[in-house]
Each structure stands twice: as structure tokens, then as C-alpha cells.
PyMOL CGO cylinders between C-alpha atoms (Angstrom):
from pymol import cmd
from pymol.cgo import CYLINDER

trace = [
    CYLINDER, -46.67, 22.27, 11.17, -46.91, 26.05, 11.48, 0.3, 1, 1, 1, 1, 1, 1,
    CYLINDER, -46.91, 26.05, 11.48, -45.31, 27.89, 8.60, 0.3, 1, 1, 1, 1, 1, 1,
    CYLINDER, -45.31, 27.89, 8.60, -43.54, 30.35, 10.88, 0.3, 1, 1, 1, 1, 1, 1,
    CYLINDER, -43.54, 30.35, 10.88, -41.52, 27.51, 12.45, 0.3, 1, 1, 1, 1, 1, 1,
    CYLINDER, -41.52, 27.51, 12.45, -40.64, 25.84, 9.18, 0.3, 1, 1, 1, 1, 1, 1,
    CYLINDER, -40.64, 25.84, 9.18, -37.21, 25.63, 7.65, 0.3, 1, 1, 1, 1, 1, 1,
    CYLINDER, -37.21, 25.63, 7.65, -36.27, 25.72, 3.99, 0.3, 1, 1, 1, 1, 1, 1,
    CYLINDER, -36.27, 25.72, 3.99, -37.24, 22.09, 3.47, 0.3, 1, 1, 1, 1, 1, 1,
    CYLINDER, -37.24, 22.09, 3.47, -40.93, 22.45, 4.28, 0.3, 1, 1, 1, 1, 1, 1,
    CYLINDER, -40.93, 22.45, 4.28, -41.49, 26.12, 3.56, 0.3, 1, 1, 1, 1, 1, 1,
    CYLINDER, -41.49, 26.12, 3.56, -40.93, 25.89, -0.18, 0.3, 1, 1, 1, 1, 1, 1,
    CYLINDER, -40.93, 25.89, -0.18, -44.24, 25.20, -1.99, 0.3, 1, 1, 1, 1, 1, 1,
    CYLINDER, -44.24, 25.20, -1.99, -42.66, 22.80, -4.47, 0.3, 1, 1, 1, 1, 1, 1,
    CYLINDER, -42.66, 22.80, -4.47, -41.21, 20.41, -1.88, 0.3, 1, 1, 1, 1, 1, 1,
    CYLINDER, -41.21, 20.41, -1.88, -44.17, 18.03, -1.73, 0.3, 1, 1, 1, 1, 1, 1,
    CYLINDER, -44.17, 18.03, -1.73, -44.36, 17.98, -5.53, 0.3, 1, 1, 1, 1, 1, 1,
    CYLINDER, -44.36, 17.98, -5.53, -40.77, 16.70, -5.57, 0.3, 1, 1, 1, 1, 1, 1,
    CYLINDER, -40.77, 16.70, -5.57, -41.53, 13.84, -3.18, 0.3, 1, 1, 1, 1, 1, 1,
    CYLINDER, -41.53, 13.84, -3.18, -42.82, 10.54, -4.50, 0.3, 1, 1, 1, 1, 1, 1,
    CYLINDER, -42.82, 10.54, -4.50, -45.64, 8.46, -3.09, 0.3, 1, 1, 1, 1, 1, 1,
    CYLINDER, -45.64, 8.46, -3.09, -49.12, 8.97, -1.68, 0.3, 1, 1, 1, 1, 1, 1,
    CYLINDER, -49.12, 8.97, -1.68, -47.77, 9.96, 1.73, 0.3, 1, 1, 1, 1, 1, 1,
    CYLINDER, -47.77, 9.96, 1.73, -46.09, 13.08, 0.37, 0.3, 1, 1, 1, 1, 1, 1,
    CYLINDER, -46.09, 13.08, 0.37, -47.49, 15.40, 3.03, 0.3, 1, 1, 1, 1, 1, 1,
    CYLINDER, -47.49, 15.40, 3.03, -46.33, 13.17, 5.88, 0.3, 1, 1, 1, 1, 1, 1,
    CYLINDER, -46.33, 13.17, 5.88, -42.98, 12.68, 4.20, 0.3, 1, 1, 1, 1, 1, 1,
    CYLINDER, -42.98, 12.68, 4.20, -42.46, 16.43, 3.88, 0.3, 1, 1, 1, 1, 1, 1,
    CYLINDER, -42.46, 16.43, 3.88, -43.38, 16.93, 7.55, 0.3, 1, 1, 1, 1, 1, 1,
    CYLINDER, -43.38, 16.93, 7.55, -40.89, 14.29, 8.63, 0.3, 1, 1, 1, 1, 1, 1,
    CYLINDER, -40.89, 14.29, 8.63, -38.14, 15.82, 6.51, 0.3, 1, 1, 1, 1, 1, 1,
    CYLINDER, -38.14, 15.82, 6.51, -38.88, 19.17, 8.11, 0.3, 1, 1, 1, 1, 1, 1,
    CYLINDER, -38.88, 19.17, 8.11, -39.00, 17.57, 11.55, 0.3, 1, 1, 1, 1, 1, 1,
    CYLINDER, -39.00, 17.57, 11.55, -35.58, 16.00, 11.02, 0.3, 1, 1, 1, 1, 1, 1,
    CYLINDER, -35.58, 16.00, 11.02, -34.18, 19.34, 9.86, 0.3, 1, 1, 1, 1, 1, 1,
    CYLINDER, -34.18, 19.34, 9.86, -35.47, 21.05, 13.01, 0.3, 1, 1, 1, 1, 1, 1,
    CYLINDER, -35.47, 21.05, 13.01, -34.22, 18.28, 15.31, 0.3, 1, 1, 1, 1, 1, 1,
    CYLINDER, -34.22, 18.28, 15.31, -30.73, 18.35, 13.81, 0.3, 1, 1, 1, 1, 1, 1,
    CYLINDER, -30.73, 18.35, 13.81, -30.58, 22.16, 13.89, 0.3, 1, 1, 1, 1, 1, 1,
    CYLINDER, -30.58, 22.16, 13.89, -31.56, 22.19, 17.57, 0.3, 1, 1, 1, 1, 1, 1,
    CYLINDER, -31.56, 22.19, 17.57, -29.55, 19.22, 18.89, 0.3, 1, 1, 1, 1, 1, 1,
    CYLINDER, -29.55, 19.22, 18.89, -26.91, 18.47, 16.27, 0.3, 1, 1, 1, 1, 1, 1,
    CYLINDER, -26.91, 18.47, 16.27, -26.88, 15.42, 14.04, 0.3, 1, 1, 1, 1, 1, 1,
    CYLINDER, -26.88, 15.42, 14.04, -25.29, 13.04, 16.55, 0.3, 1, 1, 1, 1, 1, 1,
    CYLINDER, -25.29, 13.04, 16.55, -27.66, 13.87, 19.42, 0.3, 1, 1, 1, 1, 1, 1,
    CYLINDER, -27.66, 13.87, 19.42, -30.85, 14.19, 17.34, 0.3, 1, 1, 1, 1, 1, 1,
    CYLINDER, -30.85, 14.19, 17.34, -33.01, 11.06, 17.28, 0.3, 1, 1, 1, 1, 1, 1,
    CYLINDER, -33.01, 11.06, 17.28, -35.87, 9.69, 15.25, 0.3, 1, 1, 1, 1, 1, 1,
    CYLINDER, -35.87, 9.69, 15.25, -38.05, 10.37, 18.29, 0.3, 1, 1, 1, 1, 1, 1,
    CYLINDER, -38.05, 10.37, 18.29, -37.09, 14.07, 18.12, 0.3, 1, 1, 1, 1, 1, 1,
    CYLINDER, -37.09, 14.07, 18.12, -37.93, 14.20, 14.40, 0.3, 1, 1, 1, 1, 1, 1,
    CYLINDER, -37.93, 14.20, 14.40, -41.33, 12.54, 14.70, 0.3, 1, 1, 1, 1, 1, 1,
    CYLINDER, -41.33, 12.54, 14.70, -42.21, 14.69, 17.70, 0.3, 1, 1, 1, 1, 1, 1,
    CYLINDER, -42.21, 14.69, 17.70, -41.52, 17.81, 15.65, 0.3, 1, 1, 1, 1, 1, 1,
    CYLINDER, -41.52, 17.81, 15.65, -43.42, 16.36, 12.68, 0.3, 1, 1, 1, 1, 1, 1,
    CYLINDER, -43.42, 16.36, 12.68, -46.41, 15.18, 14.77, 0.3, 1, 1, 1, 1, 1, 1,
    CYLINDER, -46.41, 15.18, 14.77, -46.31, 11.68, 13.32, 0.3, 1, 1, 1, 1, 1, 1,
    CYLINDER, -46.31, 11.68, 13.32, -45.68, 8.25, 14.82, 0.3, 1, 1, 1, 1, 1, 1,
    CYLINDER, -45.68, 8.25, 14.82, -42.44, 6.30, 14.80, 0.3, 1, 1, 1, 1, 1, 1,
    CYLINDER, -42.44, 6.30, 14.80, -44.26, 3.68, 12.77, 0.3, 1, 1, 1, 1, 1, 1,
    CYLINDER, -44.26, 3.68, 12.77, -45.02, 6.27, 10.09, 0.3, 1, 1, 1, 1, 1, 1,
    CYLINDER, -45.02, 6.27, 10.09, -41.37, 7.29, 10.07, 0.3, 1, 1, 1, 1, 1, 1,
    CYLINDER, -41.37, 7.29, 10.07, -40.13, 3.75, 9.50, 0.3, 1, 1, 1, 1, 1, 1,
    CYLINDER, -40.13, 3.75, 9.50, -42.74, 3.17, 6.84, 0.3, 1, 1, 1, 1, 1, 1,
    CYLINDER, -42.74, 3.17, 6.84, -41.17, 6.00, 4.84, 0.3, 1, 1, 1, 1, 1, 1,
    CYLINDER, -41.17, 6.00, 4.84, -37.49, 5.91, 5.87, 0.3, 1, 1, 1, 1, 1, 1,
    CYLINDER, -37.49, 5.91, 5.87, -35.17, 3.08, 6.77, 0.3, 1, 1, 1, 1, 1, 1,
    CYLINDER, -35.17, 3.08, 6.77, -32.86, 5.12, 9.01, 0.3, 1, 1, 1, 1, 1, 1,
    CYLINDER, -32.86, 5.12, 9.01, -32.21, 8.54, 10.49, 0.3, 1, 1, 1, 1, 1, 1,
    CYLINDER, -32.21, 8.54, 10.49, -29.35, 8.96, 8.03, 0.3, 1, 1, 1, 1, 1, 1,
    CYLINDER, -29.35, 8.96, 8.03, -31.60, 8.30, 5.03, 0.3, 1, 1, 1, 1, 1, 1,
    CYLINDER, -31.60, 8.30, 5.03, -34.13, 10.87, 6.21, 0.3, 1, 1, 1, 1, 1, 1,
    CYLINDER, -34.13, 10.87, 6.21, -31.48, 13.47, 6.99, 0.3, 1, 1, 1, 1, 1, 1,
    CYLINDER, -31.48, 13.47, 6.99, -29.80, 13.12, 3.60, 0.3, 1, 1, 1, 1, 1, 1,
    CYLINDER, -29.80, 13.12, 3.60, -33.09, 13.39, 1.74, 0.3, 1, 1, 1, 1, 1, 1,
    CYLINDER, -33.09, 13.39, 1.74, -33.95, 16.55, 3.65, 0.3, 1, 1, 1, 1, 1, 1,
    CYLINDER, -33.95, 16.55, 3.65, -30.51, 17.90, 2.82, 0.3, 1, 1, 1, 1, 1, 1,
    CYLINDER, -30.51, 17.90, 2.82, -30.93, 17.18, -0.91, 0.3, 1, 1, 1, 1, 1, 1,
    CYLINDER, -30.93, 17.18, -0.91, -34.30, 18.90, -1.09, 0.3, 1, 1, 1, 1, 1, 1,
    CYLINDER, -34.30, 18.90, -1.09, -33.01, 21.95, 0.73, 0.3, 1, 1, 1, 1, 1, 1,
    CYLINDER, -33.01, 21.95, 0.73, -30.06, 22.13, -1.65, 0.3, 1, 1, 1, 1, 1, 1,
    CYLINDER, -30.06, 22.13, -1.65, -32.45, 22.02, -4.62, 0.3, 1, 1, 1, 1, 1, 1,
    CYLINDER, -32.45, 22.02, -4.62, -34.35, 24.99, -3.20, 0.3, 1, 1, 1, 1, 1, 1,
    CYLINDER, -34.35, 24.99, -3.20, -31.12, 26.98, -2.77, 0.3, 1, 1, 1, 1, 1, 1,
    CYLINDER, -31.12, 26.98, -2.77, -30.00, 26.15, -6.31, 0.3, 1, 1, 1, 1, 1, 1,
    CYLINDER, -30.00, 26.15, -6.31, -33.41, 27.12, -7.71, 0.3, 1, 1, 1, 1, 1, 1,
    CYLINDER, -33.41, 27.12, -7.71, -33.27, 30.49, -5.94, 0.3, 1, 1, 1, 1, 1, 1,
    CYLINDER, -33.27, 30.49, -5.94, -29.75, 31.15, -7.20, 0.3, 1, 1, 1, 1, 1, 1,
    CYLINDER, -29.75, 31.15, -7.20, -30.65, 30.32, -10.79, 0.3, 1, 1, 1, 1, 1, 1,
    CYLINDER, -30.65, 30.32, -10.79, -33.78, 32.49, -10.58, 0.3, 1, 1, 1, 1, 1, 1,
    CYLINDER, -33.78, 32.49, -10.58, -31.70, 35.42, -9.31, 0.3, 1, 1, 1, 1, 1, 1,
    CYLINDER, -31.70, 35.42, -9.31, -29.18, 34.99, -12.13, 0.3, 1, 1, 1, 1, 1, 1,
    CYLINDER, -29.18, 34.99, -12.13, -31.93, 34.78, -14.76, 0.3, 1, 1, 1, 1, 1, 1,
    CYLINDER, -31.93, 34.78, -14.76, -33.58, 37.94, -13.43, 0.3, 1, 1, 1, 1, 1, 1,
    CYLINDER, -33.58, 37.94, -13.43, -30.36, 39.97, -13.53, 0.3, 1, 1, 1, 1, 1, 1,
    CYLINDER, -30.36, 39.97, -13.53, -29.91, 41.80, -16.86, 0.3, 1, 1, 1, 1, 1, 1,
    CYLINDER, -29.91, 41.80, -16.86, -26.33, 42.90, -16.31, 0.3, 1, 1, 1, 1, 1, 1,
    CYLINDER, -26.33, 42.90, -16.31, -23.14, 41.23, -17.46, 0.3, 1, 1, 1, 1, 1, 1,
    CYLINDER, -23.14, 41.23, -17.46, -21.32, 38.39, -15.72, 0.3, 1, 1, 1, 1, 1, 1,
    CYLINDER, -21.32, 38.39, -15.72, -20.30, 40.36, -12.63, 0.3, 1, 1, 1, 1, 1, 1,
    CYLINDER, -20.30, 40.36, -12.63, -23.81, 41.58, -11.63, 0.3, 1, 1, 1, 1, 1, 1,
    CYLINDER, -23.81, 41.58, -11.63, -25.10, 38.09, -12.35, 0.3, 1, 1, 1, 1, 1, 1,
    CYLINDER, -25.10, 38.09, -12.35, -22.49, 36.53, -10.07, 0.3, 1, 1, 1, 1, 1, 1,
    CYLINDER, -22.49, 36.53, -10.07, -23.29, 39.13, -7.40, 0.3, 1, 1, 1, 1, 1, 1,
    CYLINDER, -23.29, 39.13, -7.40, -27.00, 38.27, -7.70, 0.3, 1, 1, 1, 1, 1, 1,
    CYLINDER, -27.00, 38.27, -7.70, -26.21, 34.56, -7.33, 0.3, 1, 1, 1, 1, 1, 1,
    CYLINDER, -26.21, 34.56, -7.33, -24.12, 35.13, -4.20, 0.3, 1, 1, 1, 1, 1, 1,
    CYLINDER, -24.12, 35.13, -4.20, -26.69, 37.45, -2.65, 0.3, 1, 1, 1, 1, 1, 1,
    CYLINDER, -26.69, 37.45, -2.65, -29.47, 34.91, -3.26, 0.3, 1, 1, 1, 1, 1, 1,
    CYLINDER, -29.47, 34.91, -3.26, -27.32, 32.26, -1.61, 0.3, 1, 1, 1, 1, 1, 1,
    CYLINDER, -27.32, 32.26, -1.61, -26.49, 34.34, 1.46, 0.3, 1, 1, 1, 1, 1, 1,
    CYLINDER, -26.49, 34.34, 1.46, -30.01, 35.78, 1.79, 0.3, 1, 1, 1, 1, 1, 1,
    CYLINDER, -30.01, 35.78, 1.79, -31.52, 32.29, 1.67, 0.3, 1, 1, 1, 1, 1, 1,
    CYLINDER, -31.52, 32.29, 1.67, -29.23, 31.05, 4.44, 0.3, 1, 1, 1, 1, 1, 1,
    CYLINDER, -29.23, 31.05, 4.44, -29.88, 34.17, 6.55, 0.3, 1, 1, 1, 1, 1, 1,
    CYLINDER, -29.88, 34.17, 6.55, -33.64, 33.75, 6.22, 0.3, 1, 1, 1, 1, 1, 1,
    CYLINDER, -33.64, 33.75, 6.22, -33.55, 30.00, 6.95, 0.3, 1, 1, 1, 1, 1, 1,
    CYLINDER, -33.55, 30.00, 6.95, -31.31, 29.59, 10.02, 0.3, 1, 1, 1, 1, 1, 1,
    CYLINDER, -31.31, 29.59, 10.02, -32.42, 26.03, 10.78, 0.3, 1, 1, 1, 1, 1, 1,
    CYLINDER, -32.42, 26.03, 10.78, -31.49, 24.76, 7.37, 0.3, 1, 1, 1, 1, 1, 1,
    CYLINDER, -31.49, 24.76, 7.37, -28.34, 26.91, 7.27, 0.3, 1, 1, 1, 1, 1, 1,
    CYLINDER, -28.34, 26.91, 7.27, -27.03, 25.11, 10.34, 0.3, 1, 1, 1, 1, 1, 1,
    CYLINDER, -27.03, 25.11, 10.34, -27.94, 21.71, 8.91, 0.3, 1, 1, 1, 1, 1, 1,
    CYLINDER, -27.94, 21.71, 8.91, -26.60, 22.52, 5.45, 0.3, 1, 1, 1, 1, 1, 1,
    CYLINDER, -26.60, 22.52, 5.45, -23.26, 23.96, 6.52, 0.3, 1, 1, 1, 1, 1, 1,
    CYLINDER, -23.26, 23.96, 6.52, -22.37, 22.59, 9.94, 0.3, 1, 1, 1, 1, 1, 1,
    CYLINDER, -22.37, 22.59, 9.94, -24.18, 19.38, 10.85, 0.3, 1, 1, 1, 1, 1, 1,
    CYLINDER, -24.18, 19.38, 10.85, -23.64, 17.73, 7.47, 0.3, 1, 1, 1, 1, 1, 1,
    CYLINDER, -23.64, 17.73, 7.47, -20.01, 17.20, 8.51, 0.3, 1, 1, 1, 1, 1, 1,
    CYLINDER, -20.01, 17.20, 8.51, -21.06, 15.10, 11.51, 0.3, 1, 1, 1, 1, 1, 1,
    CYLINDER, -21.06, 15.10, 11.51, -23.30, 12.72, 9.55, 0.3, 1, 1, 1, 1, 1, 1,
    CYLINDER, -23.30, 12.72, 9.55, -20.71, 10.28, 8.22, 0.3, 1, 1, 1, 1, 1, 1,
    CYLINDER, -20.71, 10.28, 8.22, -19.11, 9.25, 4.91, 0.3, 1, 1, 1, 1, 1, 1,
    CYLINDER, -19.11, 9.25, 4.91, -22.29, 9.32, 2.80, 0.3, 1, 1, 1, 1, 1, 1,
    CYLINDER, -22.29, 9.32, 2.80, -23.02, 12.83, 3.97, 0.3, 1, 1, 1, 1, 1, 1,
    CYLINDER, -23.02, 12.83, 3.97, -19.46, 13.91, 3.15, 0.3, 1, 1, 1, 1, 1, 1,
    CYLINDER, -19.46, 13.91, 3.15, -19.90, 12.52, -0.38, 0.3, 1, 1, 1, 1, 1, 1,
    CYLINDER, -19.90, 12.52, -0.38, -23.17, 14.46, -0.69, 0.3, 1, 1, 1, 1, 1, 1,
    CYLINDER, -23.17, 14.46, -0.69, -21.41, 17.62, 0.45, 0.3, 1, 1, 1, 1, 1, 1,
    CYLINDER, -21.41, 17.62, 0.45, -18.62, 17.14, -2.08, 0.3, 1, 1, 1, 1, 1, 1,
    CYLINDER, -18.62, 17.14, -2.08, -21.23, 16.75, -4.82, 0.3, 1, 1, 1, 1, 1, 1,
    CYLINDER, -21.23, 16.75, -4.82, -22.90, 20.01, -3.75, 0.3, 1, 1, 1, 1, 1, 1,
    CYLINDER, -22.90, 20.01, -3.75, -19.59, 21.85, -3.77, 0.3, 1, 1, 1, 1, 1, 1,
    CYLINDER, -19.59, 21.85, -3.77, -19.00, 20.60, -7.31, 0.3, 1, 1, 1, 1, 1, 1,
    CYLINDER, -19.00, 20.60, -7.31, -22.37, 22.03, -8.30, 0.3, 1, 1, 1, 1, 1, 1,
    CYLINDER, -22.37, 22.03, -8.30, -21.34, 25.40, -6.94, 0.3, 1, 1, 1, 1, 1, 1,
    CYLINDER, -21.34, 25.40, -6.94, -17.97, 25.08, -8.66, 0.3, 1, 1, 1, 1, 1, 1,
    CYLINDER, -17.97, 25.08, -8.66, -19.89, 24.59, -11.90, 0.3, 1, 1, 1, 1, 1, 1,
    CYLINDER, -19.89, 24.59, -11.90, -21.93, 27.75, -11.19, 0.3, 1, 1, 1, 1, 1, 1,
    CYLINDER, -21.93, 27.75, -11.19, -18.64, 29.66, -10.83, 0.3, 1, 1, 1, 1, 1, 1,
    CYLINDER, -18.64, 29.66, -10.83, -17.44, 28.09, -14.10, 0.3, 1, 1, 1, 1, 1, 1,
    CYLINDER, -17.44, 28.09, -14.10, -20.51, 29.37, -15.95, 0.3, 1, 1, 1, 1, 1, 1,
    CYLINDER, -20.51, 29.37, -15.95, -19.98, 32.85, -14.52, 0.3, 1, 1, 1, 1, 1, 1,
    CYLINDER, -19.98, 32.85, -14.52, -16.33, 32.82, -15.54, 0.3, 1, 1, 1, 1, 1, 1,
    CYLINDER, -16.33, 32.82, -15.54, -17.16, 31.62, -19.03, 0.3, 1, 1, 1, 1, 1, 1,
    CYLINDER, -17.16, 31.62, -19.03, -19.41, 34.68, -19.34, 0.3, 1, 1, 1, 1, 1, 1,
    CYLINDER, -19.41, 34.68, -19.34, -16.50, 36.85, -18.23, 0.3, 1, 1, 1, 1, 1, 1,
    CYLINDER, -16.50, 36.85, -18.23, -14.21, 35.28, -20.81, 0.3, 1, 1, 1, 1, 1, 1,
    CYLINDER, -14.21, 35.28, -20.81, -16.68, 36.03, -23.60, 0.3, 1, 1, 1, 1, 1, 1,
    CYLINDER, -16.68, 36.03, -23.60, -16.51, 39.69, -22.61, 0.3, 1, 1, 1, 1, 1, 1,
    CYLINDER, -16.51, 39.69, -22.61, -12.79, 39.74, -21.85, 0.3, 1, 1, 1, 1, 1, 1,
    CYLINDER, -12.79, 39.74, -21.85, -11.02, 37.17, -24.05, 0.3, 1, 1, 1, 1, 1, 1,
    CYLINDER, -11.02, 37.17, -24.05, -7.72, 37.57, -22.20, 0.3, 1, 1, 1, 1, 1, 1,
    CYLINDER, -7.72, 37.57, -22.20, -9.15, 35.76, -19.18, 0.3, 1, 1, 1, 1, 1, 1,
    CYLINDER, -9.15, 35.76, -19.18, -8.97, 32.03, -18.72, 0.3, 1, 1, 1, 1, 1, 1,
    CYLINDER, -8.97, 32.03, -18.72, -11.31, 29.63, -16.92, 0.3, 1, 1, 1, 1, 1, 1,
    CYLINDER, -11.31, 29.63, -16.92, -9.78, 27.79, -13.95, 0.3, 1, 1, 1, 1, 1, 1,
    CYLINDER, -9.78, 27.79, -13.95, -9.74, 24.00, -13.90, 0.3, 1, 1, 1, 1, 1, 1,
    CYLINDER, -9.74, 24.00, -13.90, -12.50, 22.01, -12.26, 0.3, 1, 1, 1, 1, 1, 1,
    CYLINDER, -12.50, 22.01, -12.26, -10.34, 21.28, -9.22, 0.3, 1, 1, 1, 1, 1, 1,
    CYLINDER, -10.34, 21.28, -9.22, -9.37, 24.93, -8.87, 0.3, 1, 1, 1, 1, 1, 1,
    CYLINDER, -9.37, 24.93, -8.87, -13.05, 25.91, -8.97, 0.3, 1, 1, 1, 1, 1, 1,
    CYLINDER, -13.05, 25.91, -8.97, -13.73, 23.26, -6.32, 0.3, 1, 1, 1, 1, 1, 1,
    CYLINDER, -13.73, 23.26, -6.32, -11.15, 25.01, -4.12, 0.3, 1, 1, 1, 1, 1, 1,
    CYLINDER, -11.15, 25.01, -4.12, -12.96, 28.32, -4.65, 0.3, 1, 1, 1, 1, 1, 1,
    CYLINDER, -12.96, 28.32, -4.65, -16.36, 26.79, -3.76, 0.3, 1, 1, 1, 1, 1, 1,
    CYLINDER, -16.36, 26.79, -3.76, -14.93, 24.99, -0.72, 0.3, 1, 1, 1, 1, 1, 1,
    CYLINDER, -14.93, 24.99, -0.72, -13.20, 28.15, 0.50, 0.3, 1, 1, 1, 1, 1, 1,
    CYLINDER, -13.20, 28.15, 0.50, -16.45, 30.10, 0.25, 0.3, 1, 1, 1, 1, 1, 1,
    CYLINDER, -16.45, 30.10, 0.25, -18.17, 27.30, 2.15, 0.3, 1, 1, 1, 1, 1, 1,
    CYLINDER, -18.17, 27.30, 2.15, -15.63, 27.46, 4.96, 0.3, 1, 1, 1, 1, 1, 1,
    CYLINDER, -15.63, 27.46, 4.96, -16.07, 31.22, 5.35, 0.3, 1, 1, 1, 1, 1, 1,
    CYLINDER, -16.07, 31.22, 5.35, -19.84, 30.77, 5.59, 0.3, 1, 1, 1, 1, 1, 1,
    CYLINDER, -19.84, 30.77, 5.59, -19.31, 28.03, 8.19, 0.3, 1, 1, 1, 1, 1, 1,
    CYLINDER, -19.31, 28.03, 8.19, -17.09, 30.32, 10.26, 0.3, 1, 1, 1, 1, 1, 1,
    CYLINDER, -17.09, 30.32, 10.26, -19.64, 33.13, 10.17, 0.3, 1, 1, 1, 1, 1, 1,
    CYLINDER, -19.64, 33.13, 10.17, -22.43, 30.75, 11.15, 0.3, 1, 1, 1, 1, 1, 1,
    CYLINDER, -22.43, 30.75, 11.15, -20.46, 29.44, 14.13, 0.3, 1, 1, 1, 1, 1, 1,
    CYLINDER, -20.46, 29.44, 14.13, -19.78, 33.03, 15.20, 0.3, 1, 1, 1, 1, 1, 1,
    CYLINDER, -19.78, 33.03, 15.20, -23.40, 34.10, 14.55, 0.3, 1, 1, 1, 1, 1, 1,
    CYLINDER, -23.40, 34.10, 14.55, -22.08, 36.71, 12.09, 0.3, 1, 1, 1, 1, 1, 1,
    CYLINDER, -22.08, 36.71, 12.09, -23.72, 35.65, 8.83, 0.3, 1, 1, 1, 1, 1, 1,
    CYLINDER, -23.72, 35.65, 8.83, -25.20, 39.11, 8.24, 0.3, 1, 1, 1, 1, 1, 1,
    CYLINDER, -25.20, 39.11, 8.24, -22.37, 41.11, 9.84, 0.3, 1, 1, 1, 1, 1, 1,
    CYLINDER, -22.37, 41.11, 9.84, -20.24, 43.64, 7.98, 0.3, 1, 1, 1, 1, 1, 1,
    CYLINDER, -20.24, 43.64, 7.98, -18.58, 43.44, 5.58, 0.3, 1, 1, 1, 1, 1, 1,
    CYLINDER, -18.58, 43.44, 5.58, -21.51, 41.89, 3.70, 0.3, 1, 1, 1, 1, 1, 1,
    CYLINDER, -21.51, 41.89, 3.70, -20.73, 38.24, 3.03, 0.3, 1, 1, 1, 1, 1, 1,
    CYLINDER, -20.73, 38.24, 3.03, -21.91, 38.33, -0.59, 0.3, 1, 1, 1, 1, 1, 1,
    CYLINDER, -21.91, 38.33, -0.59, -19.52, 41.21, -1.30, 0.3, 1, 1, 1, 1, 1, 1,
    CYLINDER, -19.52, 41.21, -1.30, -16.61, 39.33, 0.28, 0.3, 1, 1, 1, 1, 1, 1,
    CYLINDER, -16.61, 39.33, 0.28, -17.38, 36.21, -1.76, 0.3, 1, 1, 1, 1, 1, 1,
    CYLINDER, -17.38, 36.21, -1.76, -17.67, 38.27, -4.94, 0.3, 1, 1, 1, 1, 1, 1,
    CYLINDER, -17.67, 38.27, -4.94, -14.30, 39.96, -4.39, 0.3, 1, 1, 1, 1, 1, 1,
    CYLINDER, -14.30, 39.96, -4.39, -12.70, 36.55, -3.78, 0.3, 1, 1, 1, 1, 1, 1,
    CYLINDER, -12.70, 36.55, -3.78, -14.22, 35.14, -6.97, 0.3, 1, 1, 1, 1, 1, 1,
    CYLINDER, -14.22, 35.14, -6.97, -13.12, 38.14, -9.07, 0.3, 1, 1, 1, 1, 1, 1,
    CYLINDER, -13.12, 38.14, -9.07, -9.58, 37.94, -7.66, 0.3, 1, 1, 1, 1, 1, 1,
    CYLINDER, -9.58, 37.94, -7.66, -9.55, 34.22, -8.42, 0.3, 1, 1, 1, 1, 1, 1,
    CYLINDER, -9.55, 34.22, -8.42, -10.60, 34.92, -12.00, 0.3, 1, 1, 1, 1, 1, 1,
    CYLINDER, -10.60, 34.92, -12.00, -8.08, 37.73, -12.48, 0.3, 1, 1, 1, 1, 1, 1,
    CYLINDER, -8.08, 37.73, -12.48, -5.37, 35.27, -11.51, 0.3, 1, 1, 1, 1, 1, 1,
    CYLINDER, -5.37, 35.27, -11.51, -6.03, 33.39, -14.76, 0.3, 1, 1, 1, 1, 1, 1,
    CYLINDER, -6.03, 33.39, -14.76, -4.88, 36.35, -16.86, 0.3, 1, 1, 1, 1, 1, 1,
    CYLINDER, -4.88, 36.35, -16.86, -1.53, 35.50, -18.51, 0.3, 1, 1, 1, 1, 1, 1,
    CYLINDER, -1.53, 35.50, -18.51, 1.42, 37.49, -17.24, 0.3, 1, 1, 1, 1, 1, 1,
    CYLINDER, 1.42, 37.49, -17.24, 2.86, 39.83, -19.87, 0.3, 1, 1, 1, 1, 1, 1,
    CYLINDER, 2.86, 39.83, -19.87, 5.92, 38.48, -21.67, 0.3, 1, 1, 1, 1, 1, 1,
    CYLINDER, 5.92, 38.48, -21.67, 9.12, 40.20, -20.58, 0.3, 1, 1, 1, 1, 1, 1,
    CYLINDER, 9.12, 40.20, -20.58, 10.54, 42.76, -23.00, 0.3, 1, 1, 1, 1, 1, 1,
    CYLINDER, 10.54, 42.76, -23.00, 13.87, 41.32, -24.24, 0.3, 1, 1, 1, 1, 1, 1,
    CYLINDER, 13.87, 41.32, -24.24, 15.17, 44.82, -24.98, 0.3, 1, 1, 1, 1, 1, 1,
    CYLINDER, 15.17, 44.82, -24.98, 15.03, 45.76, -21.32, 0.3, 1, 1, 1, 1, 1, 1,
    CYLINDER, 15.03, 45.76, -21.32, 17.34, 44.53, -18.68, 0.3, 1, 1, 1, 1, 1, 1,
    CYLINDER, 17.34, 44.53, -18.68, 16.25, 42.80, -15.47, 0.3, 1, 1, 1, 1, 1, 1,
]
cmd.load_cgo(trace, "trace")
């Protein structure tokens, strides 16, 4: 499969190393083929025939490796998510600033990855919602991972500014889900890279969310209302 047509799933050099079994190369091609088919046709309309045509393998090979279209799609989704997470963590580790530049680096890595991988971006953000209850559970798990990334950023902020709190896990889930919905809207409108820059918008939302944890000053009893 030509590299220039590949999505995030097959373009990352570590993908095959993450896949088990002697048929790793064929498995990776099928995962990439499913990603392309879903990006082009949508999850509901995409078929196993579309995936194997893109992967240049037989239907028999597909069913040797995967029981169903859903199983293949969800595995491709998980591997793409791992690549995104790896890129985010690498960007954070490379940033020498405090918590805010690190959070900005994480958000830019996230947005830049989606912008450079439009096939997977569509699968990851839009088509996952059409793939049924198991896919929704996978998506919730991914949002919790991103909520945890926000938590680690906010814990860094609290070490530098002790007056700040760290929102609850459910509140952080709301922040991650809200960011996800904004990305979805921009993808549907083909405005992922439009102004204002998405990473800057997400950063301002996260900072405002964090500032909301600062305790309100106690009223001065010597002053009237």
C-alpha cells in the first residue's frame, strides 16, 4: 500500500510491531484498508469487500484474521489512538516550559496529528459514533484517557500555584468531551485548521476551566453588602 495514501494506522512505523501473529504485515494492511473504507464511505456503508480491496488481500485472509467488520474497525481505532497518545506524550516530554507550555504542546500535537491524517481524523472523531455500543464504550475510554492527561497538566499547575484545585474526574471528562465536540464540528465544516487556531482555543478553554477551581475570596465581614 503506497505510503502517500496511508492513514495514521499504517503510516506509523511501530504499528506492525504492536500487532501479534505471523501475519502482521497483512493485518496492518487490512486495518489500514478498513480505515480508508470507513473514511470514504462511512462506517455503515463500508463493507469488508471495500476494506480488502483497499488492502489488496482476499476476503479469506480477512476472515482468517478478523471475525467481523466491527472487530477490525475497533482494532484499527485502538492502534490509531495509541499513535496519537504517543505523539502527545512525546511533545509534552520535549517541552521544557512549565505546565502551560506543556499543555499547549500536547494540544498542538493532537490537532497537528489530526490535520495531517484526515482519513483517521474522520474515523476517530465522526464515524466511531456510528459503529454501535462497543464503539461508544471505546470512545468513552479514550475520552477518559484525555481527561487524565488534563488532570496531569492541572496537577503541574497546582504545584506552581497552590491556590488552584484539580477538578474531579467527571468534570475533567466534561472538558475532554467538550473539546472532542468542537473538533467534530470543525471536521464536519472542513475547518480543522481555520482561524482561530484550534489548539489555542482548546488551551484557553482548559485554562478557564482550571481557573474556575480557585476558591472565591471570603467576604469581608466589616464591609456591607
